[in-house]
N, C-alpha and C positions, 0 to 999 in steps of 0.2 A: 826951493819951495816946490818945484815941479814933481819930484818923487813923492812928496807928502800929499800933493793934490791928487795924484794918480791913485795913491793908497785909499784916500777917502772916496774917490769915485768908484773904485773896485768894491769897497765895503757897501756903498749905497746900492750898487748894481746887484750884488749878491743878496742884500736884504730885500730889494724889490722883487727879485725872482722868487725868493722864499715866500714872501707875502702872497704873490700871485699863485704859487703852487698850493699854499694853504687854502686860498680862496677857491681854487678849482676843486680841491679835494672836498671842501665843505659843501660846495654846490652839487658835485657829482654824487655825493652820498646823502644829500638831503632827502626828506620824505617825498617831496614833490617829484624829484628826478627819479628816485627809486620806484615810485608809483607809476610814473610814465613808462619806465622800463617793464614793469610787471604787466601793465595794461597791454603794451605792445606784444609781450610774450604770449598773453592769453589770446589776443586776436590772431596771432600768427600760429597758434597751436604748438608753441615751443614748450612742451610740458616739463622738461628738465629745468629749463630756465625759470618757469613758473614756480616750481618747488623751491629752487634756490632763493628766489626773490621773496617767497612767502616766509622763509625761516625768520623767526623773531629772535631777539637776544634772549639769553637764558633767563634773565630777570624781568623780562617784559612779556605779559600775557599776549597771546596771538589774537588779534581782533577777529570778529565773526567772519567777515568776508575773506580774510586770509585763510582761515581754517577751511572754509567752503571751497575756495579756489585750490588749495593744496589737496583737498579730498578728491576733487574732480581730476586734477593732474595725476595723482597717484592711480586713480581708476583707469585713466587712459594708458598708463604705463604698466598696467597689470601689477601694481604694488597694492594689492587689494586689502591686505590687513591694515596697512597704513591709511588707506582711504577710509576704511571703517572707523578707525580711531578718530579721524578728523570729522567725518560726517555725523558720527553719533553725538558729537559735542554741540551740535546746533539743533538739538531736539526741543529745547525750551521755546515757548511761543515768542518771547521777547527777542531771542536770537534769530528765529525764523523771520520775524518782522524786520529786524535789522538787515538780514540777508536780502529780503525782498527790496528794501529801499535802495541798497547798493546795486543790486542786479538790474533794477528798473532804470536807474540813472545810467548805468553802463550801457544797457541796451538802447536807451534813448540817445546816447552819444554815438552809438555804432549800430544803427537800425538795420543794416544789411549784412552784418557779420554773423556767421553761423554760431560761433561760440558765445557771442553776446546774447543772441536769442535763446540758445540752449540754456544758458545760466538763468535767464529770465523765466523760462519754462520750469526750470528746477525750483526756483523760489516759489512759484505758484503751486507746484506739486507739494512742497513741504507745508503749505498752508491748506492742503486738501482741495485746492481749486483745480481739479483734474481736467474738466472740460476746457477751461482757459489754457491750461498747460498744453493740452493736445493741439490747440489752435496755434500756439506759439511754436511748438515743436515742428508742426507742419511747415510753418514759415521758415524755420531754421533749416529744415531738410532741403527746401527748395534753393537755399543759398550754399549748401555744403559743397565743398570742392574736393576734399580728401576722403578716402575710404574710411579712415578711422573716425572722422567727424560724422559721416553718415551713419556709421554703426553706433556711435555714442547717442546720436539723436534718436535713431530707431529703438535702441535699447530703452531709453527714457520714455519714449512713447508707449512701448510695450508695458512698462510698469504702470503708467497712468491708465492704460486701458484695463489692466487687471482691476484697479481700484474703481473703475467705472463699470465693473461687472461685464466686461466685454472680452472674455478670455479668448474667443476665436481670433479677434483682431490682434490681441496681445501675442498670441502664438505666431501669427504671421510676421509681426514686427520683430520678435526675437529671432525667428528663423532668417529673416532678411538681414538682421544685424550680424548674425553668425556667418552668413554667406558673404556679406560685404567685406567684413574684416575678420577672417577666421582666427586670427591671433588675439582678438579682443576677448579676454577671459570672462568678463562680467556678463556678456550676452549669453554665453554658454551656460553659466551658472543660473541666470534668470530663467532661461528656457527649461533647465532642469527642475527648478522650483515650480514652474507652472505645470510641468508633467507630474511632479510629485502631488500637487493639488488634484490633478486629474486621476491620481492613483495609477499612473503608468510607471511603475517602479523601475522596470528594466530600462526604459527610455530615459528616465530621470538620472539613473546611475550612469548611463553612457554620456550624457551631457555634463554631469559633474566631473566625470573622468577627463573630459576634454578641457574643462575649465582648469582643473588641477594640472593638466599637461602644460597649459599656457602659463599658469601661475602656481608654482609648486606650494608655496606657503599661503594658500587661499583657505583660511580657516572656515569661512562660511560655506564654501563648496564642499569641504570635507565633512562638515556637519550634515549637509544635505545628502551627501553620498551615504553616510551612516543611516540616516532616516530611510533612504531608498532601499538600503540593504534589508531593513526590517520589513519592508513591503514585499520583498521577494522570498524571505525565509525567516522563520522564527524558531528554528531548532535551537537546542541548548548552546551549540557552538556559536551560532550567529548572535544569540542574545549576549553571551559572554563577550564576544568581540565588540558588540555595540556599546555595552556598558563601559568597557575599557577605553573605547574611542571617545565617547562623550566625556568621560572623566579626563582624558588627555586634552581634549579641546577646551575643557573648563579652565585649564591652566593658562589659556591665552586670553589676555585682557580684552582684546577687540570684540570677542563674541562669547565671553565666559557665561554671561547671563542666559544666552540662548542654549548653550550646552547644558546648563543646570536645569533649565525648563524641561528639556528633553529627558534628562535623568529623572526628574520628579514625575514626569508622565510615565516613564517606565516603572518607577517605584509604585505609583498608584495602580498601574496595570498588574503588577506583581501581587499586590495585596488583594485586588479584585479577583484575580485568578483563584486564590485560595478560598474566596468566599462564595464561589459558584455552588449552587445547591444540587444535592444528589437525593433523589427519592429513595427512601429505604423501606417504606411501607405506605399503605393507604393513608393519606392525610399527614404524613410525616416526612420531612426532608431535613438533611443535615449537610453542612458545608464540608469541604475537604479539610479545612482547618479545624473544624469541630471533631472530626475523626482523628486528626493528628493529636489533638490536645487531650482526648479522653483516655482513661486507663484501659489497659489491654483486655481484661475480662469483660468490661462493658462493651468494648468495641467488638469483640468476638461474638458476644451474644446477639448484638444487632445484626452483624453480618450473617449469622446462621439463619436468620429469617428472611434474608433478601433473595430475590429471584436472580437467575443467571444474567438477565439484562441489567438489573440494578448493580450487580457485582461487576459486570463489564464496565459500566460507567465509573464505578468507584476505582477500579484498577487503572483505567485510563487517566482519570483525574489525579489520582495519587502519584502516578508516574510523572505526569506533566508537571505537577507541583514540586516533586522531587528534583526534576531536571532544572526547573526554574530556580529553586532555592540553591541548588548546587552551583549554578552559573553565577548568581550574585555572590555566593560565598567565595568562590575561586577568584572572581574579579576583585572583590574588596580586599581579600587577603593579599593578592599580588600587588595591588596599588597602594596599600598602606594608608598614610595620612590623607590621601585624596578621598578615601571612603567617607570622610566627614561631610562631603558634598551631597551625600545621599541621606536624606533625613529618615530616621527611624530604622536604618539598616546597619548591620555590622556583620563582619565575616563570621564571628562566633555564632551569632543568632541564626544566620543563614545556613551554616553547616548543621546546626542542631535541628532546624526545621527540615532540612534535606533528609537527615537520618530518620526523623519521625515520619515523614511522608513515605520513605522507603519501607518502614515497618508496616504501615497501613497497606501498602502495595503488596508486600509479602504475605500478610495475613489474609487479604482478600483472595489472592491466588490460591492459598492453601484451602480456604473454605470452598472455593470454586471446584477444586480437585476432589475434596472429601464429599461434598454434598451432591455434586452433579457429574463427577468423573470426567471433567473437561481438563485436558492437559494444556496448561498455559503456553508452553513452548510452541505447540502446534497452532494455538490460537493467534499468537503473534505472527507466525508465518502466513497463516491462511487469511487473516483479516486485516493484516497491516496494522496491528494494534498500537497500544499507547507508545511503544518505543519508536515509532516512526512518525508520530504526529508532532513531536516537538512541544513547545510551550503553548499553553492555551491562554488566549487573551479574550476578554470580553469586547464588545463593540467599542468604538472610539471613546476614549476619555479625554481626548484633546480637541483641536478645533474641528477636524473633519476627517472622514474616512475611517477605516478600521485599524489604522496604524496605532500601536501603543505609544509611539513617539514620533510626532511629525510637526514640530514647531520650526518655522523657518522665517527668514527675512529676505528681502531683496537687497542687493548690495548698495543700491542708491538710497534705500530707505531703511537703514539699520534701526532696530528696536521698534519697528512698526509692524504689527501683526498682519498676517495675510487675511484678506477678506474671503468670504465664500464666493465662488465664481461659478458661472454657468457657461458651458460650452454649447454653442448652437451651430447647427449646420445651416450655412447660408441658403442652401437650396430648399430647406424645409419651410422657409417663409414664403416661398412662391405659391400663388394660388393654383 
């Protein structure tokens, strides 16, 4: 009987060990234990662990607080496009309120932890409570131990200050964030965006370049750099490049709507450029597009009665619109199906308009030579005429400034439009 008893004891022991192992596995992977591990990772600023622990099962929607936490973890690790994808999904007010409830409970349980306070400030910011957010961020900054944590808080404070119309303080916060953690890409991009608002195109471009250096696939910074490029030059080559880049960024889901908005702004500016009025006689004005559309005998008759100054204007505008239409045509032809993103424009139409504007340009030069004996070749050299001016845009058709396309977001606030801001010199307020 002893061998049989030993057999049963062995089976019982193995069964008990199996049961204990199953119980341990169930407890270790339960939501409460997983949550504890996630909270500890957030408090410890262990961002890779945060991302891993936030990942939901493929068939399970990710809760609001996990999306927000993953968004901030990706931001900290310069995975900026992933961050945008997460943060843009908590734009609905119900989601923002849910995020606030979680963040406040987390901060209440961890009142002296930098990240807990940072997330509380973030929840307030998403509800537009910017003053309260700055207060909480200030408290978080006083608790910060790591350089990255300080930079993240300063970066968030800068965004809040922008929406409080305190661009001067925002600039200081962004600059401090860049200096504190130079490898933190979002701070460089946000400083670039603030410089874009200030119409400091060259500085904005430099900061966007730095952001892209730290985070190569940073779509938001790339869109900003394209906007800054338009602030520095609007010659035909620059316009062509801007169109192509915006169309390329429109293929990236994280910021496609922003790229499309900039394309639409460019398209509106293109149409406006052709509608600018040219005086042809006392009490009579025609647009460049009207010259383009009229038959040649009528056009030549009108031109024959125009003064040299009026013809100069027509020559300049015609060339500008020719270059403009040519740029759109070449870009849309090159990019093929993506051209559907530009409403009301096609490669064929743009090329036809370019040819028509060139006909107006040539006719006006001919009339100038015949009627006034002015050689247009020397006019170009002496006056820096139309061929050096590039594309003509009217005043801003977008939010602010003279840019034909300057739509941007802050990385922390995707899909939230930029406010108008005022830059004040602190010394100017002194009596």
